[in-house]
TIFIMAR-169215 format. One record per residue (C-alpha): residue number from 0; residue in three letters; z, x, y. Coordinates in Angstrom, 2 decimals. Layout:
BEGIN
<pado><resi>NUM</resi><resn>ALA</resn><z>Z</z><x>X</x><y>Y</y></pado>
...
***
This chain:
BEGIN
<pado><resi>0</resi><resn>MET</resn><z>4.00</z><x>14.75</x><y>19.34</y></pado>
<pado><resi>1</resi><resn>SER</resn><z>4.59</z><x>13.12</x><y>15.94</y></pado>
<pado><resi>2</resi><resn>THR</resn><z>2.04</z><x>10.60</x><y>14.74</y></pado>
<pado><resi>3</resi><resn>PHE</resn><z>2.26</z><x>8.20</x><y>11.82</y></pado>
<pado><resi>4</resi><resn>ILE</resn><z>-0.10</z><x>6.39</x><y>9.47</y></pado>
<pado><resi>5</resi><resn>ASP</resn><z>0.81</z><x>2.95</x><y>8.15</y></pado>
<pado><resi>6</resi><resn>THR</resn><z>-0.84</z><x>3.09</x><y>4.74</y></pado>
<pado><resi>7</resi><resn>HIS</resn><z>-0.35</z><x>-0.58</x><y>3.84</y></pado>
<pado><resi>8</resi><resn>VAL</resn><z>-0.37</z><x>-3.39</x><y>6.41</y></pado>
<pado><resi>9</resi><resn>HIS</resn><z>-1.63</z><x>-6.96</x><y>6.51</y></pado>
<pado><resi>10</resi><resn>LEU</resn><z>-2.93</z><x>-7.27</x><y>10.06</y></pado>
<pado><resi>11</resi><resn>ASN</resn><z>-5.29</z><x>-9.87</x><y>8.56</y></pado>
<pado><resi>12</resi><resn>ALA</resn><z>-2.37</z><x>-12.23</x><y>7.86</y></pado>
<pado><resi>13</resi><resn>ASP</resn><z>-2.02</z><x>-15.59</x><y>9.58</y></pado>
<pado><resi>14</resi><resn>GLN</resn><z>1.29</z><x>-14.41</x><y>11.08</y></pado>
<pado><resi>15</resi><resn>TYR</resn><z>-0.68</z><x>-12.33</x><y>13.64</y></pado>
<pado><resi>16</resi><resn>ASP</resn><z>-3.12</z><x>-15.03</x><y>14.71</y></pado>
<pado><resi>17</resi><resn>GLU</resn><z>-1.45</z><x>-15.49</x><y>18.12</y></pado>
<pado><resi>18</resi><resn>ASP</resn><z>-0.78</z><x>-11.88</x><y>19.15</y></pado>
<pado><resi>19</resi><resn>LEU</resn><z>-2.78</z><x>-9.43</x><y>17.03</y></pado>
<pado><resi>20</resi><resn>GLN</resn><z>-3.83</z><x>-7.23</x><y>19.95</y></pado>
<pado><resi>21</resi><resn>GLU</resn><z>-0.24</z><x>-6.96</x><y>21.21</y></pado>
<pado><resi>22</resi><resn>VAL</resn><z>0.91</z><x>-5.95</x><y>17.72</y></pado>
<pado><resi>23</resi><resn>ILE</resn><z>-1.79</z><x>-3.27</x><y>17.56</y></pado>
<pado><resi>24</resi><resn>ASP</resn><z>-0.91</z><x>-2.07</x><y>21.08</y></pado>
<pado><resi>25</resi><resn>ARG</resn><z>2.76</z><x>-1.70</x><y>20.09</y></pado>
<pado><resi>26</resi><resn>ALA</resn><z>1.74</z><x>0.33</x><y>17.05</y></pado>
<pado><resi>27</resi><resn>ILE</resn><z>-0.35</z><x>2.67</x><y>19.20</y></pado>
<pado><resi>28</resi><resn>ALA</resn><z>2.54</z><x>3.00</x><y>21.67</y></pado>
<pado><resi>29</resi><resn>ALA</resn><z>4.76</z><x>4.02</x><y>18.73</y></pado>
<pado><resi>30</resi><resn>ASN</resn><z>2.25</z><x>6.81</x><y>17.85</y></pado>
<pado><resi>31</resi><resn>VAL</resn><z>0.83</z><x>5.05</x><y>14.80</y></pado>
<pado><resi>32</resi><resn>GLU</resn><z>-2.57</z><x>6.71</x><y>14.84</y></pado>
<pado><resi>33</resi><resn>LYS</resn><z>-4.19</z><x>4.94</x><y>11.88</y></pado>
<pado><resi>34</resi><resn>MET</resn><z>-3.58</z><x>1.80</x><y>9.82</y></pado>
<pado><resi>35</resi><resn>VAL</resn><z>-4.88</z><x>0.76</x><y>6.42</y></pado>
<pado><resi>36</resi><resn>VAL</resn><z>-5.31</z><x>-3.01</x><y>6.15</y></pado>
<pado><resi>37</resi><resn>ILE</resn><z>-5.18</z><x>-4.62</x><y>2.72</y></pado>
<pado><resi>38</resi><resn>GLY</resn><z>-7.50</z><x>-7.48</x><y>1.78</y></pado>
<pado><resi>39</resi><resn>PHE</resn><z>-6.41</z><x>-9.19</x><y>-1.45</y></pado>
<pado><resi>40</resi><resn>ASP</resn><z>-8.32</z><x>-12.50</x><y>-1.59</y></pado>
<pado><resi>41</resi><resn>LYS</resn><z>-11.49</z><x>-13.93</x><y>-0.07</y></pado>
<pado><resi>42</resi><resn>LYS</resn><z>-10.01</z><x>-14.80</x><y>3.33</y></pado>
<pado><resi>43</resi><resn>THR</resn><z>-8.03</z><x>-11.59</x><y>3.83</y></pado>
<pado><resi>44</resi><resn>ILE</resn><z>-10.90</z><x>-9.40</x><y>2.60</y></pado>
<pado><resi>45</resi><resn>GLU</resn><z>-13.26</z><x>-10.99</x><y>5.14</y></pado>
<pado><resi>46</resi><resn>ARG</resn><z>-10.70</z><x>-10.43</x><y>7.90</y></pado>
<pado><resi>47</resi><resn>ALA</resn><z>-10.12</z><x>-6.82</x><y>6.81</y></pado>
<pado><resi>48</resi><resn>MET</resn><z>-13.84</z><x>-6.09</x><y>6.94</y></pado>
<pado><resi>49</resi><resn>GLN</resn><z>-13.97</z><x>-7.48</x><y>10.48</y></pado>
<pado><resi>50</resi><resn>LEU</resn><z>-10.99</z><x>-5.37</x><y>11.59</y></pado>
<pado><resi>51</resi><resn>ILE</resn><z>-12.61</z><x>-2.12</x><y>10.44</y></pado>
<pado><resi>52</resi><resn>GLU</resn><z>-15.63</z><x>-2.98</x><y>12.55</y></pado>
<pado><resi>53</resi><resn>ASP</resn><z>-13.52</z><x>-3.86</x><y>15.59</y></pado>
<pado><resi>54</resi><resn>TYR</resn><z>-11.17</z><x>-0.84</x><y>15.58</y></pado>
<pado><resi>55</resi><resn>ASP</resn><z>-12.14</z><x>2.74</x><y>14.82</y></pado>
<pado><resi>56</resi><resn>PHE</resn><z>-8.58</z><x>3.65</x><y>13.71</y></pado>
<pado><resi>57</resi><resn>ILE</resn><z>-8.29</z><x>0.84</x><y>11.14</y></pado>
<pado><resi>58</resi><resn>TYR</resn><z>-9.43</z><x>1.27</x><y>7.52</y></pado>
<pado><resi>59</resi><resn>ALA</resn><z>-9.48</z><x>-1.20</x><y>4.63</y></pado>
<pado><resi>60</resi><resn>VAL</resn><z>-8.45</z><x>-1.43</x><y>1.00</y></pado>
<pado><resi>61</resi><resn>ILE</resn><z>-9.89</z><x>-4.46</x><y>-0.80</y></pado>
<pado><resi>62</resi><resn>GLY</resn><z>-9.17</z><x>-6.04</x><y>-4.16</y></pado>
<pado><resi>63</resi><resn>TRP</resn><z>-7.57</z><x>-9.07</x><y>-5.79</y></pado>
<pado><resi>64</resi><resn>HIS</resn><z>-3.83</z><x>-9.70</x><y>-5.82</y></pado>
<pado><resi>65</resi><resn>PRO</resn><z>-2.16</z><x>-10.24</x><y>-9.22</y></pado>
<pado><resi>66</resi><resn>VAL</resn><z>-0.34</z><x>-13.40</x><y>-8.05</y></pado>
<pado><resi>67</resi><resn>ASP</resn><z>-3.79</z><x>-14.93</x><y>-7.42</y></pado>
<pado><resi>68</resi><resn>ALA</resn><z>-5.43</z><x>-13.45</x><y>-10.52</y></pado>
<pado><resi>69</resi><resn>VAL</resn><z>-6.05</z><x>-16.94</x><y>-11.89</y></pado>
<pado><resi>70</resi><resn>ASP</resn><z>-8.46</z><x>-17.50</x><y>-8.97</y></pado>
<pado><resi>71</resi><resn>CYS</resn><z>-10.47</z><x>-14.29</x><y>-9.52</y></pado>
<pado><resi>72</resi><resn>THR</resn><z>-14.01</z><x>-14.34</x><y>-10.92</y></pado>
<pado><resi>73</resi><resn>ASP</resn><z>-16.69</z><x>-11.83</x><y>-11.80</y></pado>
<pado><resi>74</resi><resn>ASP</resn><z>-18.60</z><x>-12.97</x><y>-8.71</y></pado>
<pado><resi>75</resi><resn>TYR</resn><z>-15.65</z><x>-12.07</x><y>-6.50</y></pado>
<pado><resi>76</resi><resn>LEU</resn><z>-15.37</z><x>-8.66</x><y>-8.16</y></pado>
<pado><resi>77</resi><resn>ASN</resn><z>-19.09</z><x>-8.03</x><y>-7.66</y></pado>
<pado><resi>78</resi><resn>TRP</resn><z>-18.67</z><x>-9.00</x><y>-4.00</y></pado>
<pado><resi>79</resi><resn>ILE</resn><z>-15.77</z><x>-6.57</x><y>-3.65</y></pado>
<pado><resi>80</resi><resn>GLU</resn><z>-17.89</z><x>-3.85</x><y>-5.25</y></pado>
<pado><resi>81</resi><resn>GLN</resn><z>-20.65</z><x>-4.33</x><y>-2.67</y></pado>
<pado><resi>82</resi><resn>LEU</resn><z>-18.23</z><x>-4.39</x><y>0.28</y></pado>
<pado><resi>83</resi><resn>ALA</resn><z>-16.42</z><x>-1.31</x><y>-1.02</y></pado>
<pado><resi>84</resi><resn>LYS</resn><z>-19.51</z><x>0.78</x><y>-0.33</y></pado>
<pado><resi>85</resi><resn>HIS</resn><z>-18.63</z><x>0.57</x><y>3.37</y></pado>
<pado><resi>86</resi><resn>PRO</resn><z>-17.51</z><x>4.04</x><y>4.50</y></pado>
<pado><resi>87</resi><resn>LYS</resn><z>-14.26</z><x>2.68</x><y>5.94</y></pado>
<pado><resi>88</resi><resn>VAL</resn><z>-13.19</z><x>1.00</x><y>2.71</y></pado>
<pado><resi>89</resi><resn>VAL</resn><z>-10.89</z><x>3.64</x><y>1.26</y></pado>
<pado><resi>90</resi><resn>GLY</resn><z>-9.41</z><x>2.07</x><y>-1.87</y></pado>
<pado><resi>91</resi><resn>ILE</resn><z>-9.33</z><x>-0.80</x><y>-4.36</y></pado>
<pado><resi>92</resi><resn>GLY</resn><z>-6.35</z><x>-3.16</x><y>-4.31</y></pado>
<pado><resi>93</resi><resn>GLU</resn><z>-3.82</z><x>-4.27</x><y>-4.02</y></pado>
<pado><resi>94</resi><resn>THR</resn><z>-4.01</z><x>-4.95</x><y>-7.72</y></pado>
<pado><resi>95</resi><resn>GLY</resn><z>-1.45</z><x>-4.67</x><y>-10.48</y></pado>
<pado><resi>96</resi><resn>LEU</resn><z>1.08</z><x>-7.07</x><y>-12.00</y></pado>
<pado><resi>97</resi><resn>ASP</resn><z>3.60</z><x>-9.53</x><y>-10.59</y></pado>
<pado><resi>98</resi><resn>TYR</resn><z>5.91</z><x>-11.17</x><y>-13.12</y></pado>
<pado><resi>99</resi><resn>TYR</resn><z>8.22</z><x>-12.62</x><y>-10.45</y></pado>
<pado><resi>100</resi><resn>TRP</resn><z>5.87</z><x>-15.44</x><y>-9.41</y></pado>
<pado><resi>101</resi><resn>ASP</resn><z>4.39</z><x>-17.58</x><y>-12.17</y></pado>
<pado><resi>102</resi><resn>LYS</resn><z>1.11</z><x>-18.72</x><y>-10.63</y></pado>
<pado><resi>103</resi><resn>SER</resn><z>-1.03</z><x>-16.48</x><y>-12.87</y></pado>
<pado><resi>104</resi><resn>PRO</resn><z>-0.31</z><x>-15.93</x><y>-16.59</y></pado>
<pado><resi>105</resi><resn>LYS</resn><z>0.49</z><x>-12.37</x><y>-17.62</y></pado>
<pado><resi>106</resi><resn>ASP</resn><z>-2.63</z><x>-11.99</x><y>-19.76</y></pado>
<pado><resi>107</resi><resn>VAL</resn><z>-4.85</z><x>-13.13</x><y>-16.86</y></pado>
<pado><resi>108</resi><resn>GLN</resn><z>-3.16</z><x>-10.67</x><y>-14.50</y></pado>
<pado><resi>109</resi><resn>GLN</resn><z>-3.62</z><x>-7.85</x><y>-16.99</y></pado>
<pado><resi>110</resi><resn>TYR</resn><z>-7.30</z><x>-8.70</x><y>-17.51</y></pado>
<pado><resi>111</resi><resn>TRP</resn><z>-8.17</z><x>-8.50</x><y>-13.81</y></pado>
<pado><resi>112</resi><resn>PHE</resn><z>-5.93</z><x>-5.47</x><y>-13.33</y></pado>
<pado><resi>113</resi><resn>ARG</resn><z>-7.94</z><x>-3.58</x><y>-15.94</y></pado>
<pado><resi>114</resi><resn>LYS</resn><z>-11.23</z><x>-4.78</x><y>-14.45</y></pado>
<pado><resi>115</resi><resn>GLN</resn><z>-10.21</z><x>-3.47</x><y>-11.02</y></pado>
<pado><resi>116</resi><resn>ILE</resn><z>-9.19</z><x>-0.11</x><y>-12.48</y></pado>
<pado><resi>117</resi><resn>HIS</resn><z>-12.68</z><x>0.07</x><y>-14.03</y></pado>
<pado><resi>118</resi><resn>LEU</resn><z>-14.19</z><x>-0.79</x><y>-10.64</y></pado>
<pado><resi>119</resi><resn>ALA</resn><z>-12.16</z><x>1.86</x><y>-8.84</y></pado>
<pado><resi>120</resi><resn>LYS</resn><z>-13.28</z><x>4.48</x><y>-11.34</y></pado>
<pado><resi>121</resi><resn>LYS</resn><z>-16.91</z><x>3.38</x><y>-11.00</y></pado>
<pado><resi>122</resi><resn>LEU</resn><z>-16.71</z><x>3.67</x><y>-7.20</y></pado>
<pado><resi>123</resi><resn>GLU</resn><z>-14.51</z><x>6.79</x><y>-7.31</y></pado>
<pado><resi>124</resi><resn>LEU</resn><z>-11.91</z><x>5.15</x><y>-5.06</y></pado>
<pado><resi>125</resi><resn>PRO</resn><z>-8.13</z><x>5.25</x><y>-5.45</y></pado>
<pado><resi>126</resi><resn>ILE</resn><z>-6.21</z><x>2.21</x><y>-6.71</y></pado>
<pado><resi>127</resi><resn>ILE</resn><z>-3.40</z><x>0.61</x><y>-4.71</y></pado>
<pado><resi>128</resi><resn>ILE</resn><z>-0.81</z><x>-0.86</x><y>-7.06</y></pado>
<pado><resi>129</resi><resn>HIS</resn><z>1.35</z><x>-3.94</x><y>-6.59</y></pado>
<pado><resi>130</resi><resn>ASN</resn><z>4.21</z><x>-4.03</x><y>-9.11</y></pado>
<pado><resi>131</resi><resn>ARG</resn><z>6.93</z><x>-6.63</x><y>-9.22</y></pado>
<pado><resi>132</resi><resn>ASP</resn><z>9.16</z><x>-6.94</x><y>-12.30</y></pado>
<pado><resi>133</resi><resn>ALA</resn><z>6.38</z><x>-5.44</x><y>-14.44</y></pado>
<pado><resi>134</resi><resn>THR</resn><z>6.91</z><x>-1.66</x><y>-14.43</y></pado>
<pado><resi>135</resi><resn>GLY</resn><z>6.51</z><x>-1.12</x><y>-18.17</y></pado>
<pado><resi>136</resi><resn>ASP</resn><z>3.20</z><x>-2.95</x><y>-18.40</y></pado>
<pado><resi>137</resi><resn>VAL</resn><z>1.88</z><x>-1.44</x><y>-15.13</y></pado>
<pado><resi>138</resi><resn>VAL</resn><z>2.51</z><x>2.12</x><y>-16.29</y></pado>
<pado><resi>139</resi><resn>ARG</resn><z>1.18</z><x>1.41</x><y>-19.80</y></pado>
<pado><resi>140</resi><resn>ILE</resn><z>-2.08</z><x>-0.08</x><y>-18.49</y></pado>
<pado><resi>141</resi><resn>LEU</resn><z>-2.59</z><x>2.74</x><y>-15.99</y></pado>
<pado><resi>142</resi><resn>LYS</resn><z>-2.29</z><x>5.19</x><y>-18.88</y></pado>
<pado><resi>143</resi><resn>GLU</resn><z>-4.48</z><x>3.20</x><y>-21.26</y></pado>
<pado><resi>144</resi><resn>GLU</resn><z>-7.24</z><x>2.90</x><y>-18.66</y></pado>
<pado><resi>145</resi><resn>ASN</resn><z>-6.98</z><x>6.56</x><y>-17.56</y></pado>
<pado><resi>146</resi><resn>ALA</resn><z>-6.32</z><x>5.57</x><y>-13.96</y></pado>
<pado><resi>147</resi><resn>ALA</resn><z>-5.36</z><x>9.19</x><y>-13.34</y></pado>
<pado><resi>148</resi><resn>ALA</resn><z>-9.10</z><x>9.90</x><y>-13.06</y></pado>
<pado><resi>149</resi><resn>VAL</resn><z>-9.04</z><x>8.44</x><y>-9.53</y></pado>
<pado><resi>150</resi><resn>GLY</resn><z>-5.30</z><x>8.19</x><y>-8.86</y></pado>
<pado><resi>151</resi><resn>GLY</resn><z>-3.79</z><x>5.86</x><y>-6.34</y></pado>
<pado><resi>152</resi><resn>ILE</resn><z>-0.68</z><x>4.63</x><y>-4.59</y></pado>
<pado><resi>153</resi><resn>MET</resn><z>2.40</z><x>2.90</x><y>-5.95</y></pado>
<pado><resi>154</resi><resn>HIS</resn><z>2.72</z><x>0.53</x><y>-3.00</y></pado>
<pado><resi>155</resi><resn>CYS</resn><z>6.22</z><x>-0.24</x><y>-1.66</y></pado>
<pado><resi>156</resi><resn>PHE</resn><z>7.71</z><x>1.60</x><y>-4.61</y></pado>
<pado><resi>157</resi><resn>GLY</resn><z>11.02</z><x>0.19</x><y>-5.82</y></pado>
<pado><resi>158</resi><resn>GLY</resn><z>11.42</z><x>1.88</x><y>-9.19</y></pado>
<pado><resi>159</resi><resn>SER</resn><z>13.52</z><x>4.75</x><y>-10.45</y></pado>
<pado><resi>160</resi><resn>VAL</resn><z>13.12</z><x>8.47</x><y>-9.79</y></pado>
<pado><resi>161</resi><resn>GLU</resn><z>12.04</z><x>8.84</x><y>-13.42</y></pado>
<pado><resi>162</resi><resn>THR</resn><z>9.29</z><x>6.23</x><y>-13.02</y></pado>
<pado><resi>163</resi><resn>ALA</resn><z>8.20</z><x>7.88</x><y>-9.78</y></pado>
<pado><resi>164</resi><resn>HIS</resn><z>7.72</z><x>11.19</x><y>-11.59</y></pado>
<pado><resi>165</resi><resn>GLU</resn><z>5.78</z><x>9.40</x><y>-14.35</y></pado>
<pado><resi>166</resi><resn>CYS</resn><z>3.43</z><x>7.94</x><y>-11.73</y></pado>
<pado><resi>167</resi><resn>ILE</resn><z>3.07</z><x>11.28</x><y>-9.90</y></pado>
<pado><resi>168</resi><resn>ASN</resn><z>2.02</z><x>12.82</x><y>-13.22</y></pado>
<pado><resi>169</resi><resn>MET</resn><z>-0.78</z><x>10.22</x><y>-13.32</y></pado>
<pado><resi>170</resi><resn>ASN</resn><z>-2.10</z><x>11.35</x><y>-9.92</y></pado>
<pado><resi>171</resi><resn>PHE</resn><z>-0.36</z><x>8.58</x><y>-7.94</y></pado>
<pado><resi>172</resi><resn>MET</resn><z>1.35</z><x>8.83</x><y>-4.58</y></pado>
<pado><resi>173</resi><resn>ILE</resn><z>4.69</z><x>7.11</x><y>-3.98</y></pado>
<pado><resi>174</resi><resn>SER</resn><z>4.72</z><x>4.89</x><y>-0.88</y></pado>
<pado><resi>175</resi><resn>LEU</resn><z>7.98</z><x>3.74</x><y>0.69</y></pado>
<pado><resi>176</resi><resn>GLY</resn><z>8.40</z><x>0.84</x><y>3.08</y></pado>
<pado><resi>177</resi><resn>GLY</resn><z>11.08</z><x>-1.19</x><y>4.79</y></pado>
<pado><resi>178</resi><resn>PRO</resn><z>13.36</z><x>-1.59</x><y>1.74</y></pado>
<pado><resi>179</resi><resn>VAL</resn><z>14.28</z><x>2.11</x><y>1.89</y></pado>
<pado><resi>180</resi><resn>THR</resn><z>16.23</z><x>1.24</x><y>5.07</y></pado>
<pado><resi>181</resi><resn>PHE</resn><z>18.23</z><x>-1.57</x><y>3.42</y></pado>
<pado><resi>182</resi><resn>LYS</resn><z>21.88</z><x>-0.72</x><y>2.86</y></pado>
<pado><resi>183</resi><resn>ASN</resn><z>21.84</z><x>-1.94</x><y>-0.77</y></pado>
<pado><resi>184</resi><resn>ALA</resn><z>18.52</z><x>-0.31</x><y>-1.74</y></pado>
<pado><resi>185</resi><resn>ARG</resn><z>19.86</z><x>2.32</x><y>-4.13</y></pado>
<pado><resi>186</resi><resn>GLN</resn><z>16.65</z><x>3.22</x><y>-5.97</y></pado>
<pado><resi>187</resi><resn>PRO</resn><z>14.33</z><x>3.57</x><y>-2.95</y></pado>
<pado><resi>188</resi><resn>LYS</resn><z>16.93</z><x>5.79</x><y>-1.28</y></pado>
<pado><resi>189</resi><resn>GLU</resn><z>17.23</z><x>7.95</x><y>-4.41</y></pado>
<pado><resi>190</resi><resn>VAL</resn><z>13.43</z><x>8.26</x><y>-4.58</y></pado>
<pado><resi>191</resi><resn>ALA</resn><z>13.22</z><x>9.16</x><y>-0.88</y></pado>
<pado><resi>192</resi><resn>ALA</resn><z>15.86</z><x>11.84</x><y>-1.31</y></pado>
<pado><resi>193</resi><resn>GLU</resn><z>14.57</z><x>13.37</x><y>-4.53</y></pado>
<pado><resi>194</resi><resn>ILE</resn><z>10.77</z><x>13.09</x><y>-4.57</y></pado>
<pado><resi>195</resi><resn>PRO</resn><z>9.11</z><x>15.99</x><y>-2.69</y></pado>
<pado><resi>196</resi><resn>LEU</resn><z>7.42</z><x>15.09</x><y>0.58</y></pado>
<pado><resi>197</resi><resn>GLU</resn><z>3.99</z><x>16.11</x><y>-0.70</y></pado>
<pado><resi>198</resi><resn>HIS</resn><z>4.05</z><x>13.05</x><y>-2.98</y></pado>
<pado><resi>199</resi><resn>LEU</resn><z>5.22</z><x>10.51</x><y>-0.38</y></pado>
<pado><resi>200</resi><resn>LEU</resn><z>3.48</z><x>8.06</x><y>1.94</y></pado>
<pado><resi>201</resi><resn>ILE</resn><z>4.96</z><x>5.54</x><y>4.38</y></pado>
<pado><resi>202</resi><resn>GLU</resn><z>4.01</z><x>1.92</x><y>4.97</y></pado>
<pado><resi>203</resi><resn>THR</resn><z>5.25</z><x>-1.35</x><y>6.40</y></pado>
<pado><resi>204</resi><resn>ASP</resn><z>3.64</z><x>-4.06</x><y>4.23</y></pado>
<pado><resi>205</resi><resn>ALA</resn><z>3.82</z><x>-5.98</x><y>7.51</y></pado>
<pado><resi>206</resi><resn>PRO</resn><z>4.31</z><x>-8.85</x><y>8.20</y></pado>
<pado><resi>207</resi><resn>TYR</resn><z>6.62</z><x>-8.68</x><y>5.16</y></pado>
<pado><resi>208</resi><resn>LEU</resn><z>9.69</z><x>-6.53</x><y>4.36</y></pado>
<pado><resi>209</resi><resn>ALA</resn><z>10.72</z><x>-5.59</x><y>7.90</y></pado>
<pado><resi>210</resi><resn>PRO</resn><z>13.05</z><x>-2.58</x><y>7.98</y></pado>
<pado><resi>211</resi><resn>HIS</resn><z>16.62</z><x>-2.61</x><y>9.23</y></pado>
<pado><resi>212</resi><resn>PRO</resn><z>17.56</z><x>-3.72</x><y>11.92</y></pado>
<pado><resi>213</resi><resn>PHE</resn><z>14.68</z><x>-6.22</x><y>11.85</y></pado>
<pado><resi>214</resi><resn>ARG</resn><z>15.22</z><x>-7.37</x><y>8.26</y></pado>
<pado><resi>215</resi><resn>GLY</resn><z>14.27</z><x>-11.02</x><y>7.85</y></pado>
<pado><resi>216</resi><resn>LYS</resn><z>12.02</z><x>-11.02</x><y>10.91</y></pado>
<pado><resi>217</resi><resn>ARG</resn><z>8.27</z><x>-10.52</x><y>11.12</y></pado>
<pado><resi>218</resi><resn>ASN</resn><z>7.40</z><x>-6.92</x><y>10.37</y></pado>
<pado><resi>219</resi><resn>GLU</resn><z>4.73</z><x>-4.98</x><y>12.26</y></pado>
<pado><resi>220</resi><resn>PRO</resn><z>3.11</z><x>-1.53</x><y>11.97</y></pado>
<pado><resi>221</resi><resn>ALA</resn><z>5.11</z><x>-0.04</x><y>14.86</y></pado>
<pado><resi>222</resi><resn>PHE</resn><z>8.17</z><x>-0.24</x><y>12.59</y></pado>
<pado><resi>223</resi><resn>VAL</resn><z>6.75</z><x>2.37</x><y>10.20</y></pado>
<pado><resi>224</resi><resn>THR</resn><z>8.59</z><x>4.89</x><y>12.38</y></pado>
<pado><resi>225</resi><resn>LEU</resn><z>11.89</z><x>3.45</x><y>11.10</y></pado>
<pado><resi>226</resi><resn>VAL</resn><z>10.81</z><x>4.12</x><y>7.53</y></pado>
<pado><resi>227</resi><resn>ALA</resn><z>10.05</z><x>7.74</x><y>8.43</y></pado>
<pado><resi>228</resi><resn>GLU</resn><z>13.41</z><x>8.08</x><y>10.19</y></pado>
<pado><resi>229</resi><resn>GLU</resn><z>15.32</z><x>6.87</x><y>7.13</y></pado>
<pado><resi>230</resi><resn>ILE</resn><z>13.43</z><x>9.22</x><y>4.80</y></pado>
<pado><resi>231</resi><resn>ALA</resn><z>14.19</z><x>12.07</x><y>7.22</y></pado>
<pado><resi>232</resi><resn>ARG</resn><z>17.89</z><x>11.13</x><y>7.22</y></pado>
<pado><resi>233</resi><resn>LEU</resn><z>18.03</z><x>11.01</x><y>3.42</y></pado>
<pado><resi>234</resi><resn>LYS</resn><z>16.21</z><x>14.33</x><y>3.09</y></pado>
<pado><resi>235</resi><resn>GLU</resn><z>18.14</z><x>15.94</x><y>5.95</y></pado>
<pado><resi>236</resi><resn>LEU</resn><z>14.88</z><x>16.88</x><y>7.64</y></pado>
<pado><resi>237</resi><resn>PRO</resn><z>13.56</z><x>16.40</x><y>11.19</y></pado>
<pado><resi>238</resi><resn>VAL</resn><z>11.64</z><x>13.14</x><y>11.47</y></pado>
<pado><resi>239</resi><resn>GLU</resn><z>8.75</z><x>15.19</x><y>12.91</y></pado>
<pado><resi>240</resi><resn>GLU</resn><z>8.40</z><x>16.94</x><y>9.56</y></pado>
<pado><resi>241</resi><resn>VAL</resn><z>8.32</z><x>13.65</x><y>7.65</y></pado>
<pado><resi>242</resi><resn>ALA</resn><z>5.80</z><x>12.23</x><y>10.11</y></pado>
<pado><resi>243</resi><resn>TYR</resn><z>3.55</z><x>15.28</x><y>9.91</y></pado>
<pado><resi>244</resi><resn>LYS</resn><z>3.60</z><x>15.59</x><y>6.12</y></pado>
<pado><resi>245</resi><resn>THR</resn><z>3.12</z><x>11.89</x><y>5.33</y></pado>
<pado><resi>246</resi><resn>THR</resn><z>0.30</z><x>11.71</x><y>7.89</y></pado>
<pado><resi>247</resi><resn>GLU</resn><z>-1.42</z><x>14.71</x><y>6.33</y></pado>
<pado><resi>248</resi><resn>ASN</resn><z>-0.88</z><x>13.22</x><y>2.86</y></pado>
<pado><resi>249</resi><resn>ALA</resn><z>-2.53</z><x>9.95</x><y>3.94</y></pado>
<pado><resi>250</resi><resn>LYS</resn><z>-5.50</z><x>11.70</x><y>5.57</y></pado>
<pado><resi>251</resi><resn>ARG</resn><z>-6.08</z><x>13.81</x><y>2.47</y></pado>
<pado><resi>252</resi><resn>PHE</resn><z>-5.57</z><x>10.94</x><y>0.06</y></pado>
<pado><resi>253</resi><resn>PHE</resn><z>-7.84</z><x>8.45</x><y>1.84</y></pado>
<pado><resi>254</resi><resn>LYS</resn><z>-10.27</z><x>11.13</x><y>3.08</y></pado>
<pado><resi>255</resi><resn>ILE</resn><z>-9.94</z><x>9.88</x><y>6.66</y></pado>
***
């Protein structure tokens, strides 16, 4: 029986306040064996830490989101460092750059991005990267800070095949989510078809970016199976092979 790992989900989001257990039950029924919850500010980090205590199959990645970089402080980063010593915290992030929203100036985002790369290297944890409209600066900073020393994940990757290879050469995995199922998503489909399975992970980013045919609705981790099915279709492989390989990749990468 195929099992799946959702490597990036926000079960700590307000959108699940009313029915979290039902959402988790549906994921289990869909053979999602493990989920990695992302905490990216004070509230969501606290919720993520609670979830890893409540469920043995849930793990956490914690960091500070680039959109909210203007709210970050050294005290928050020190707090994250202490929490990240928990054995079920398996990465730092999501961090990176987001030039689509204008809440945080670019220089502030870049400052805290670099600081979190330093933290990940200090803790020997992988880095989970958020990139929106900032590919050039993201790749440049990862190189300048030698992020390859710990590697990481390009979360919900939407770049070109060439950029994917550049990231793989820096010890990063390429994670695909709901957009790969969108009819007009040329680049994610090209990446899914061309990047070897050993470099791929699957995710939902739920409650955001629900895959077809649920686009525009609330996403949930059970839908990660639809991501795997689309990758299998594009690669002309059995979905069982995509499920097995991406699950093994996630277990190896996160050491879970």
